C-alpha positions, 0 to 999 in steps of 0.5 A: 500500500502507498503511504503519506510522506514524512513531516516537512524537512529541508530537502522537501523544498527542492523535492517535487511532489510527484516524487512522493508515491502517495501524491503520484497515486492521488494525482493520477486518480485526480486526473483520471476522474477529471478526464471522465468529467470532461468526457461527460461534459462534452457528451451531455452538452452535445446530446442536449443540442440533439434533444432541443434547439433552444439555447436555455436547456443547453446552457442549463447543462453547465448550470446542472453541473455546477449548481450542486456546489452552490447547494451543498458546497459548505456542508461538503467542506464541513464533512471533509473536515470531520470524516476520513477524507480518503473514504469520502472520496471513495464514496463519491467516486462510487456514486458517480460510477453508478450515476453515469452507468444509469445515464448511459443505459437510459441513453442507449435505450432511447429514453433520454429527455432534456430534463432527465439529462439535467437530473443525471448531470446534477447527480454527477455534479453533486458527486464532484461538489462533495469530493472537490474540497476533499481532494484539495484538503488532502494535499497537506496530508500527502506532501509537506508544507513547502511542497503544497504550492507546487502540488496545487499547481500540479493539481491544476495542471492535471485538471487541465491535462484532463480538460485537453484530453477529455474533450478530444476523446469525448468529441471523437467517441460521441461523433463515432459511437454516440453519447451513450458510448461516451458515458460508458467510457466515463464510468470506466474512468471513474472506476479506475480512479476509485481503484487508485484511491483505494490503493492509497492508505495513509500511514497514520490516521488523522488525529481526533480534534475538537473540530471533528467532534464539533456538531455538524451544523456548528461546523458549517457556521464556523466555516461561514464565520471564518470566511466573513472575518478573514479579509483575504477570504472575503476579497477572494470570494468577492473577486471570484463571484465577479469573475465567474458570473461573466466568465461562465458564459464560455462554458454555457454557450460554447456548444451553441457557438460550435453548432450554430455559429461555426457549423461544427460537429461533435468532434469539432466542438470537442476540439474547441474545448481541447484548445481551451484545455491546451492553453490551460495546461500551458497557463498552469505550467507557466504560473509558478514562474510568472508568480516569481516575477509578477505580483498576483494582482497584476496577473489577475488584471492581465487575465481579465483583459485576455479573457474578455478579448477571447469572448469578443473573438468568439462572438464575432470572428468565424476564422477557425484558426483565430478562434482556436488560438484565442480559446487557448489564450482564454484557457490559460487566463481561466485556469491561472486566475482560478489557481491564483485564487485557490492558492491564496485561500489554501495557503492562508487557511489553517488546517482545522478549517481548510476544507471549509475554506476551500469549499467556500471558494468552490461555492463561489466558483461553481455557484457563479458558474451555475448562475452565470450559465443560466443567465447567459443562456437566457440572454442568448435565447432572446438576443443571440449568442454574439450579443450574450458573449459581448455583454459578458466581455463588458461585464468582465471589465467590472473585475478591473475596478474590483482588482484596483479596489480589492487587490489580492495581496501576496499571501502568508503561510498559515500553519 
């Protein structure tokens, strides 16, 4: 069995987290699970475009994916601070395997409807909402504190590798074999991730703390109080909400832009998402170097400008190579912004409330995405995709004012 690493030591500063067997296993499981998520995202979004021609149901696929984080994000973070985190991840992976298998079966039998697709997408999103803060909170249990920032960057890189690979696979499978086949492939990826997490066993269990004996409702309230009292947490949450409400238009409307504006098939749509993923991988790999030379807030301002420009190109330009390049740049801006926010939260929060602090950030991230996707889907339904994308780009500029008013300062390490 794999075990966690030893306590922090001087060599850990130079030692890469992937050199740790426990972290390698966890990272591999994380990547596999997210490959499955992205294959399902492409399959569900494209299947919805075949079930209805309306813009709102297509955008609601993204809402159904991310809304669970808004509904159960804080309880999930509280749960992650109270129970065995490894077992919680195993339980959520098992839930997702069952959910996507039933989804595949109903699709194969021709019984799928738009609303039934949204229900199963919500079920899978609920599994992700419970597991996401737990995955992140596991990092300090697996690597030493000096390795945590690099491990966060590697997790983000892994997520974006999945975002680059998963949509390409999903688009090909949907185009060649249908959406049901893509869902079966998703189930296989989730099952493989389950196996990797099952193999990893921490050498020592987490000690029983006052927080783990705290009543569940009180634990949630404590997390909310921490988010309200800590200035850095308030700033990150406010900035994240502003960013996500507008940036979410990309994921809500990209299937419609691919089908209606660019006249692409499922594999073409998959390649658009892959372009975003490739840029996101590049952004994740470049971020540690950029953070050494540029202030965090200056980077966040640059990412707003890049992403808004990408939305305008997606709205009005129909030259595919230009769209591909701008989607890659937008992907780099997307992941680097979110990564900077998460690093600020995760490195600042003390261990006893870490999962709840991360859950609070994920709540704004996913909740903003859920609400924003629904809003922009409704706008596109009435005014068209280009107008919705343009309005979202204009809305992003409010983030520039927020960046000046509420800068994300360089963070301090909190034990």
